[in-house]
C-alpha positions, 0 to 999 in steps of 0.5 A: 528507456533513456531519460532525457532532461526534457522527458524527466521534467515533462514526466514529472509535470504530467504525474504531478498534474494527475496527482493534483487532479485527484485532490489533496487532503483537507481539514475535517472538523472532527474534535480537533482532528484533520485528515492527512494524506500519505503512503508508506511504500516507496523505493529509492537508490538505497535498494531497487528504486530509480530515484535519489531519496530527495527526488522521491520525496519531492514527487510526493511533498509537492503534490499535497502528500503529508507523510511518506515512508521510504521503505527500501528492501531490508535496509534502513537509509543510514550509513554510506551508500554510493551508486555508479553514474553512467550506462549499464544495469544498476547505474544511475542514468546521467540525465537523472543524476544531472537533474538531481544535482540541479534540483538539490545542489546542497545535498548532491555529492559525488566521488571519483572511484579508482576505475575513473567512474563517477559515484553518486552518494545516496543521502540518509534518512537524517539528511532527508529530514533536514531538507523536507520535514516541516511540523504540521505539513510534512512528515518522513516516517521511518520505514523498511520493507522486510523482503523474504521468501519461503519454500514449501516441502514440495518446492513451491516458492512464496514471496512474503514481504512486510513493511514496518514503520517507526522502527529505524533499523533492520532486525537480524531476522530479515538478514538471516531468516532462511527459506524453510518456513510456512507462510504463516510462520514467516509472518509470525516470526517477522512480526515478533522480530519487529515488535522486539526491536520496537520495544527495545527502542521504546517505540510504537511500531506498525506492521503491514503485510504487503501485496498478498496476491503478488506474484502469484497468490503468495499469501492466502487469507488463512495465513492472516487468519492464523496471525490475528496480531497482524492488523494491517495489509496492503489492500491496494498496491500500485507496483504489484500486478495481481495475477488472475487464476482460472476458477477464481472470482475475477470481478476486479476486487481481488484483495476485497475478497481476501480481506473479507475472508480474513475478517469473517473469521476474525469477527466470528472469533472476537479478534481485532479486524484486519485493516487495509492500507493503500500504497504505491510500491514506487520504483519508477519515477520518470514514466513515459509521458501520456502513458501513466495509466497501466504503468506500475510502480509509479507515484500517486496511485494509492494512499491512506487518508488518516484522521489524526490529531497531529502529524506525528508518527505516534498520532498517525499510528494511533489513529490507524490502530483505531481504524480512523482512516480510509484507503484511496485509489484515485478517489477519496471520501469527503467524510466518514464516521462510525457510531459503535453504539448504534452500529451505523456507518456514514460516508460522503463523497463530493460530486464530480462533473459528468460522473455518477459516484456510488457508495456501497456498504459491504457486510459479512453474515454471522451464519457464513460457512467456514468451509470453502466452496471449492479449492482451485489449483493454479499453475501460471501459464506464463512461467517457464516450464522449469518454473511451473512447480515453484509457482503452483498454488492452491487457493480456497474460494469461499461463499460470496453470498455470505462473505463480503456481500453488498448490503446497500448501494446508493448512487448520486446523479451526474455531478452530484455529491453522495451521502449514505449510511448503513446500520448493522443488521442483527445478522451482520458481523461487520460493515465497511464501505466502498466508493466507486467513481467511474474513472480510470485509475493510475494502475490497471494491472490484471485484477486491479479495479478498472475504476477509481475506488476508495474504502473505509475500514470495517467496523463492528458494533460495540 
């Protein structure tokens, strides 16, 4: 789509208005801590995003986000990078470049190449920090998406992507990891590579397994059961259209089921539980005005709401390691807390005109069976005949009567706020909460929820 100046400005305004309607993180009186809103998965012209870093950051900062990670594929934004301006694949649209120069005249730079074309300089992380960071208000997190693929012995392909934070660089592993590895082994080796680089730099890192269901159930729960050191995964991702599969549960919460299967095994084994995060996976920034719902890879779809004592990378990571954050896709909780002594999770959400909001408490029972109830073989019907083999999948389905079942649900009246709590029963392994608001979310791809949802993390009794 050709982006005109009017279209650029109008699209940005429409998206900003939509984001503003979803709310900005507000301070919560909890031991000197407050909520910070942000997301970690954003692409720019450093890889396959469709915006300069300044444009991407401005989209988020001006709509109330407190932190952001620019996570381009297998590259950290330092050194030199240029993009040709003009028509053609991989080039910067002239209108976007003109808008960039008007908005950021101090940092916009261009050169004329030997062939006479204009080349725009893509600025670095260091430059972005000079322009945008403000202590206590906005933080730019070091981030990279490690993008890999593996092939099973029978030729089946898996995309295995991981985001890591607070490590300014790219381990050699992601440049030269090859394609022969199981998914579980690729996750393990990637985690170790990031951990080693962080240790060498003297930094605390955070490792996130990205979009497990994209493109075609590429990562199964068993792969994270086998990697208990991985603490985070993308519970919702606005850029990854999840594929449905015949014979699989299709209630609109596909990653919920994935999450509960992993945590059922981890809780039984006494291992740290897996936490979910919310990301946009932003690639496109200048969408068609009036058609935001249903378009993928746009800003403002999903975010994490982190309760921390400061807006620093270390404080955010510390809070998230403690599970003191929620995941939001359109709606966010007003407050949430867990008492580890009593095993009680309490959640509240503000009311909204003409809507009835619901809080669900989800548990897994101690006597769940580790044996799958069935194994589903999937071949994507939309893949070319010569690609059917590499996209074939086998997915285990577990008993939803014991794993990830709704133990309690509380709904408010029209326009009413809702507050509810649940105390772990003796036969519960853990509890987490889900808020449902009957509004259309920004993304609506295949098994994305068809309503707005927010999630707390899972908690266990002390």
